[in-house]
SELUMPA-147951 format. One record per residue (C-alpha): residue number from 1; residue in three letters; chain; x, y, z. Coordinates in Angstrom, 1 decimal, m for minus. Example, Ala and Ser with C-alpha at 12.3 -4.5 7.8 and 13.67 -1.06 7.14 Angstrom:
 num residuo cadena      X      Y      Z
   1     ALA      A   12.3   m4.5    7.8
   2     SER      A   13.7   m1.1    7.1
***
This chain:
 num residuo cadena      X      Y      Z
   1     MET      A  129.3   95.0   43.3
   2     LYS      A  130.4   98.3   44.9
   3     HIS      A  127.2   98.5   47.0
   4     ALA      A  128.1   95.4   48.9
   5     ARG      A  131.2   96.8   50.5
   6     MET      A  131.2   97.5   54.3
   7     ARG      A  130.8  101.1   55.5
   8     ALA      A  131.0  102.8   58.9
   9     PRO      A  127.4  103.0   60.2
  10     SER      A  128.0  106.6   61.4
  11     PHE      A  128.8  107.8   57.9
  12     LYS      A  126.2  105.6   56.0
  13     GLU      A  123.3  106.3   58.3
  14     SER      A  124.0  110.1   58.6
  15     SER      A  124.5  110.4   54.9
  16     VAL      A  121.4  108.5   53.9
  17     GLN      A  119.3  110.4   56.4
  18     ALA      A  120.6  113.7   55.2
  19     LEU      A  120.0  112.8   51.6
  20     GLN      A  116.4  111.8   52.4
  21     THR      A  115.6  115.3   53.6
  22     ASP      A  117.9  117.3   51.4
  23     PRO      A  118.8  116.0   47.9
  24     ARG      A  121.4  118.8   47.6
  25     ILE      A  123.5  117.7   50.5
  26     GLY      A  125.7  115.2   48.7
  27     ALA      A  127.0  117.9   46.3
  28     SER      A  127.3  120.4   49.2
  29     LEU      A  129.4  118.0   51.3
  30     THR      A  131.6  117.3   48.2
  31     ARG      A  132.0  121.0   47.7
  32     LEU      A  132.8  121.6   51.4
  33     HIS      A  135.7  119.1   51.1
  34     PHE      A  136.9  120.8   47.9
  35     HIS      A  136.9  124.2   49.5
  36     ASP      A  138.7  122.9   52.6
  37     CYS      A  141.5  121.3   50.6
  38     PHE      A  142.2  124.4   48.5
  39     VAL      A  143.2  126.4   51.6
  40     ASP      A  146.4  125.0   53.2
  41     GLY      A  145.5  121.4   52.4
  42     CYS      A  142.7  119.1   53.7
  43     ASP      A  142.8  120.1   57.3
  44     GLY      A  139.2  120.8   58.3
  45     SER      A  139.9  124.5   58.8
  46     ILE      A  136.7  125.4   56.9
  47     LEU      A  134.8  124.0   59.9
  48     LEU      A  136.2  126.4   62.5
  49     ASP      A  134.0  129.2   63.8
  50     ASN      A  134.9  132.7   64.6
  51     THR      A  136.7  133.3   68.0
  52     ASP      A  138.8  136.0   69.5
  53     THR      A  141.8  134.6   67.6
  54     ILE      A  140.2  133.0   64.5
  55     GLU      A  138.6  134.6   61.5
  56     SER      A  136.5  131.8   60.1
  57     GLU      A  136.8  130.7   56.6
  58     LYS      A  133.0  130.3   56.6
  59     GLU      A  132.7  134.0   56.1
  60     ALA      A  135.2  134.1   53.1
  61     VAL      A  133.6  135.3   49.9
  62     PRO      A  133.4  131.8   48.3
  63     ASN      A  131.8  130.3   51.4
  64     ASN      A  129.7  133.0   53.0
  65     ASN      A  126.0  132.1   52.7
  66     SER      A  127.1  129.4   50.2
  67     ALA      A  129.0  126.6   51.9
  68     ARG      A  126.6  124.2   53.6
  69     GLY      A  126.5  120.8   55.2
  70     PHE      A  128.1  121.8   58.5
  71     ASP      A  125.3  120.3   60.5
  72     VAL      A  125.7  116.9   58.8
  73     VAL      A  129.5  116.9   59.6
  74     ASP      A  128.6  117.8   63.2
  75     ASP      A  126.2  114.8   63.4
  76     ILE      A  128.8  112.4   62.0
  77     LYS      A  131.4  113.8   64.4
  78     ALA      A  129.1  113.3   67.4
  79     ALA      A  128.3  109.7   66.4
  80     LEU      A  132.0  108.9   66.0
  81     GLU      A  133.0  110.6   69.2
  82     ASN      A  130.4  108.5   71.0
  83     ALA      A  131.8  105.3   69.4
  84     CYS      A  135.5  106.0   69.5
  85     PRO      A  136.3  109.4   71.1
  86     GLY      A  139.4  111.3   70.0
  87     ILE      A  140.2  109.1   67.1
  88     VAL      A  138.7  110.4   63.8
  89     SER      A  139.6  113.9   62.8
  90     CYS      A  137.1  116.3   61.2
  91     ALA      A  139.4  116.6   58.2
  92     ASP      A  139.0  112.8   57.6
  93     ILE      A  135.3  113.1   58.1
  94     LEU      A  135.1  115.7   55.3
  95     ALA      A  137.2  113.4   53.0
  96     ILE      A  135.0  110.3   53.7
  97     ALA      A  131.8  112.3   53.5
  98     ALA      A  132.7  113.5   50.0
  99     GLU      A  133.4  110.0   48.9
 100     GLU      A  130.2  108.7   50.5
 101     SER      A  128.2  111.5   48.8
 102     VAL      A  129.5  110.6   45.4
 103     TRP      A  128.9  106.9   45.9
 104     LEU      A  125.4  107.4   47.2
 105     ALA      A  124.6  109.5   44.1
 106     GLY      A  125.6  106.6   41.8
 107     GLY      A  129.2  107.6   41.2
 108     PRO      A  132.4  105.7   41.8
 109     SER      A  133.9  104.8   45.1
 110     TRP      A  137.5  104.9   46.1
 111     LYS      A  139.7  104.1   49.1
 112     VAL      A  140.1  107.2   51.2
 113     PRO      A  143.6  107.4   52.9
 114     LEU      A  143.1  108.5   56.5
 115     GLY      A  145.2  110.1   59.2
 116     ARG      A  144.7  113.9   58.5
 117     ARG      A  145.2  116.2   61.4
 118     ASP      A  142.8  119.0   62.2
 119     SER      A  144.0  122.6   61.9
 120     LEU      A  143.8  124.8   64.9
 121     ILE      A  143.7  128.0   62.8
 122     ALA      A  141.7  129.3   59.8
 123     ASN      A  142.9  131.2   56.8
 124     ARG      A  140.2  133.5   55.5
 125     SER      A  142.4  135.5   53.3
 126     GLY      A  143.7  132.3   51.7
 127     ALA      A  140.1  131.1   51.2
 128     ASN      A  139.3  134.4   49.4
 129     SER      A  142.3  134.2   47.1
 130     SER      A  142.8  130.4   46.6
 131     ILE      A  139.4  128.8   46.0
 132     PRO      A  138.5  128.7   42.3
 133     ALA      A  135.5  130.8   41.3
 134     ALA      A  133.0  130.2   38.5
 135     SER      A  133.6  133.6   37.0
 136     GLU      A  137.3  133.1   36.6
 137     SER      A  139.1  132.5   33.3
 138     LEU      A  140.6  129.1   32.3
 139     ASP      A  144.1  130.6   32.8
 140     VAL      A  143.3  131.7   36.3
 141     LEU      A  141.8  128.3   37.2
 142     LYS      A  144.9  126.5   35.8
 143     SER      A  147.0  128.8   38.0
 144     LYS      A  145.0  128.0   41.1
 145     PHE      A  145.1  124.3   40.5
 146     ALA      A  148.9  124.4   39.9
 147     ALA      A  149.4  126.3   43.1
 148     VAL      A  148.1  123.4   45.2
 149     GLY      A  149.9  120.7   43.2
 150     LEU      A  147.1  119.6   40.9
 151     ASP      A  147.4  118.9   37.2
 152     THR      A  146.1  121.8   35.1
 153     SER      A  144.4  119.5   32.6
 154     SER      A  143.4  116.1   34.0
 155     ASP      A  142.7  117.2   37.6
 156     LEU      A  141.0  120.3   36.5
 157     VAL      A  138.7  118.5   34.1
 158     ALA      A  138.0  115.6   36.5
 159     LEU      A  137.2  117.8   39.5
 160     SER      A  135.0  120.1   37.4
 161     GLY      A  132.9  117.0   36.7
 162     ALA      A  131.7  117.1   40.3
 163     HIS      A  129.3  119.8   39.0
 164     THR      A  127.3  116.9   37.5
 165     PHE      A  125.2  117.1   40.7
 166     GLY      A  124.0  119.9   42.9
 167     ARG      A  122.6  123.4   42.5
 168     ALA      A  123.8  127.0   42.0
 169     LYS      A  122.1  130.2   43.1
 170     CYS      A  121.0  132.5   40.4
 171     SER      A  123.1  135.2   41.9
 172     SER      A  126.3  133.2   41.1
 173     PHE      A  125.7  133.2   37.4
 174     ASN      A  123.1  135.9   36.5
 175     LEU      A  125.7  138.2   34.9
 176     ARG      A  126.1  135.6   32.2
 177     LEU      A  122.3  135.9   31.5
 178     TYR      A  122.0  139.7   31.3
 179     ASN      A  125.4  141.5   31.5
 180     PHE      A  128.2  139.3   30.4
 181     SER      A  131.6  141.1   30.8
 182     GLY      A  129.7  144.4   31.2
 183     SER      A  128.1  144.2   27.8
 184     ASP      A  124.4  144.5   29.0
 185     ASN      A  123.9  141.3   26.9
 186     PRO      A  123.9  137.6   27.7
 187     ASP      A  126.9  135.4   27.2
 188     PRO      A  126.9  134.8   23.4
 189     THR      A  128.4  131.3   23.9
 190     LEU      A  125.3  130.1   25.8
 191     ASN      A  122.9  127.8   24.1
 192     THR      A  119.8  130.0   23.3
 193     THR      A  117.3  127.4   24.5
 194     TYR      A  119.2  126.9   27.8
 195     LEU      A  119.6  130.7   28.1
 196     ALA      A  115.8  131.2   27.9
 197     ALA      A  115.2  128.5   30.5
 198     LEU      A  117.6  130.1   32.9
 199     GLN      A  116.3  133.6   32.3
 200     GLN      A  112.8  132.3   33.2
 201     LEU      A  114.1  130.7   36.4
 202     CYS      A  116.3  133.7   37.2
 203     PRO      A  114.6  136.9   36.0
 204     GLN      A  116.7  140.0   35.9
 205     GLY      A  116.3  141.7   39.3
 206     GLY      A  114.7  138.6   40.8
 207     ASN      A  115.4  136.5   43.8
 208     GLY      A  119.1  135.7   43.6
 209     SER      A  118.7  132.8   46.2
 210     VAL      A  116.7  130.7   43.8
 211     VAL      A  118.7  127.7   42.8
 212     ALA      A  119.2  126.1   39.4
 213     ASN      A  120.3  122.5   38.6
 214     LEU      A  124.0  122.4   37.6
 215     ASP      A  123.1  119.4   35.4
 216     PRO      A  119.6  120.0   34.0
 217     THR      A  119.0  116.3   33.1
 218     THR      A  120.2  114.2   36.1
 219     SER      A  120.6  116.8   38.8
 220     ASN      A  120.9  114.4   41.7
 221     ALA      A  123.0  111.7   40.1
 222     PHE      A  126.7  111.6   39.8
 223     ASP      A  127.3  110.6   36.2
 224     ARG      A  129.0  111.8   33.0
 225     ASN      A  126.2  114.0   31.8
 226     TYR      A  127.9  117.2   33.0
 227     TYR      A  130.4  116.8   30.2
 228     PHE      A  127.8  116.2   27.5
 229     GLN      A  125.6  119.0   28.7
 230     SER      A  128.6  121.4   28.9
 231     SER      A  129.4  120.8   25.3
 232     ASN      A  125.8  121.8   24.3
 233     GLN      A  125.3  124.9   26.4
***
């Protein structure tokens, strides 16, 4: 049974505690790792703050007021530094935290190769240009996946499945509800029942910070429902 395998207490305890207070955090940590890896590889650069010489990726358009979970990473790092100082990189912490988040949500587990080195620089312009956006076309998404060495079919489909848990702000998709492609009308491909539910949750001109479940049926579980829901919406 996968739940019987041994896990580092620093990760397990911090992850469980975070999930108990914030059911969104598992998806947020997974997204944090994804956004880190799409900019110059999985190097922890997304964690760097602004300095006199660093323009933080935290303030890039895909991350600003959106990326979250930094406090959980800080807690894990502090616990690991107390147990074994100077050994585990922040980049490895992000990779393991993503795996742990998926596993704790009922998804698969996998062996995480370790040994990443932390970047000493950030790349805000790279974050702005490289990270895939929900509003982009399939051709653009394929191009961005190919640019980082990922398969434009299997990798794109598999990683998109991570949207089976987590939330999205109304502001990130409300154009599809009211002004799709500048038409002043909803996206005609949306299921009409689902459209009405989203419009009720995210009224035109309403609070864009309200969040909607990415998977309306099992929002906190990592399962295959994203694919079934996507085919019906």
